[in-house]
N, C-alpha and C positions, 0 to 999 in steps of 0.2 A: 671828708677824706675817709675811705674805707680802711679798716684795720687789716694789716698784712696777715697772710696765711703763713704759718711756719712750715717750712719744708724739712729742716733739720736743725738740731742743736749742735753747736760747736763745743769743743772741750772747754771747761771752765778754766780761766787763766787769771793770773795776777794782773791787777790794773797797771796801766802805764800813765805817765803824766798827761799824755795826749787824750786820755779818757775823761778828763775833768769836766769838760763841757757837756758831754753826753750823760755822764753820771749826775751832774747837777740838774740837767733837764729832767732826767728820770726821777730824781729825788723830789723835785717840785711837782711833777705830774702825779706822783703816787702819794703825796701828802694826804693824810686822812685823820679824822678824829678817832678812828679805830685804833691807831697806833701812835699818833704823835702827841707829845706832851708840850711841845713848843708851838708857838703861833705859826700860822701859814707863812712861808717865806714871801717876802715882798721885794720888788725891784728897788734899788739896784741889788743884785744878788752877790753874795760873798763867793769867792772861789771855792770850789768843792774841796780841793786839797789845801791843807795848811800844815803847820808844824805838828799839830796833834792828829791830823787825818791824812796820813801819807799814802801814796798809791800802793805801796807794798802791803798795806793793811786791808786792802780790798780785793775780793775775788769777783770776777766779772763773767757773766754768762751772755753769750751772743747766740743769735739764731739767724739762719739763712731763711729769708722770706721767699714767697712765691715769685717775687720780682727778681730774685737772685741776689738781693743785697744782704750784707751782713749788718745786723742791727744789735745794739746793746739791749738785752732783754731783762737783765736783772743784775743786782750786785749784793754782796754780803760783806760787812765789815767785821774782821776778826782781829781782836786786840787783847793785850794783857789787861786784866781788870784793875790791877794796881802795879806800881813800879817796885813792889817789895820782893826781895829774893825768896822769901818764904812762900810766895804766891806764884812763883815763876812756872809752876807745873800746870797752871790753869790758863785757858784762853776763854774769851767771852765774845759772843756774837753781839755786836753793838749796832746792828742795823741790817735789815734785809728788805730789799724792794724788788718787785717784779712789775714790769710794764703791764698795763691793763690788757693790751693786745696779746701778751704772751702767757697770761694766767691760764692755769689748767693744763699746761703742756709739760709739767715736770721741772720747770726752771728752779723753783724754790728748793725742791728736793735735791736737784743736782748741785745747787750751791751749798746746801747743808752737807751733803756727802763729801764735796770737795773740801769743805772746812775741816772735816774730821782728818782727812789726809794731811792738809796743811798744818793743822794744830799738832798732829803727831810729829810731822817733820820738824817743827819748832821745839819739840821736846815736851809737849803737853800730854798729860794723862787724863785731863778732865776738861769739859767744855760746859760753860754756863751761859745763861741769857736771862733777860727780863722781858716780860710781855704784859701788856695791860689785861686785866681780868676780863674785860668785855670783848676781847679779840678772840672769839671762839674759833675762827678758821685757823689762825696761827697756832693757837694752843693745841688744836687737834693735829695739825701737821707735826709739831714738835713732839707730841706724845707718840705719834706713829713712827717717829725716828728714834725712839728710845729715851727721850727726855722725860724726867719725872719732876713733878712739883716738889720743890724742896723748902718752900716758904712762901708766905703771902703777907704783904704789907697792906692791911686793910685801909681803904680810903686814902691811900698815899698821895693821890693826885685829885685836884678839883678841876674837872674839865667840863666845860659847856653846861654848867649848872648842876653837876652831880659828882659825887665822890667815886673814884675808880680805884680798884685794887692794883697793886704792882705784884705780879706773880713771878717768883724766882724759880727757874727750872735749870736742871743740870743733867749731865750724863757722863759716864766713864768713857774714855777712849781706849781702854785696855781690853783685849779680847776676853 
C-alpha cells in the first residue's frame, strides 16, 4: 500500500474518546528503540485511554490526504508532571508521535506549538520533557523550538545492550 500524499494539515485539536483506536494504532506503528523505554506492545492491546491517559490530555494532528480522507497524523500528550500544587505551573510533554507517512510535513512542530497554547490556557508558565540521549532528531527539533537541556541522567536506561542517557529539557512559556 502506498503512503498517502498530504494535501493539507487540519488545525490541531484535543483528542476525543473516539480517537482511541486510531491513536493506539499510531502508537504501535511508531514504536521505536529510538524513543521507547518499554518493550514493543504485544496483542492483545490495552485501550489507549485509561484513568491516567485521558483524551483531554492529548492533542491530535490530522491531515487531508490526496485521496481526500482525513487521517490522524500525530499526537502529543500534555500532562502535569506531578499532582503537587507547588508544581502546578508546569506542564510536561509525555509523548509525541508522528505517522511515518506524515513525517517531514511539520506535524511535530504544529503539535509542539499547539501544546504551548494549551499549556498557557491551563495556566502553565513552563513546559518540560524528557528525551533519550541518542534521539538526535527529536533533540534537534526541541532545541529549534526553544527547549534547552536542563539536565542529563547519564546511563539512566539500559536498552538493547547499551546504556542510554535521559535528557531533561525545558522552556519558558512566558514572552
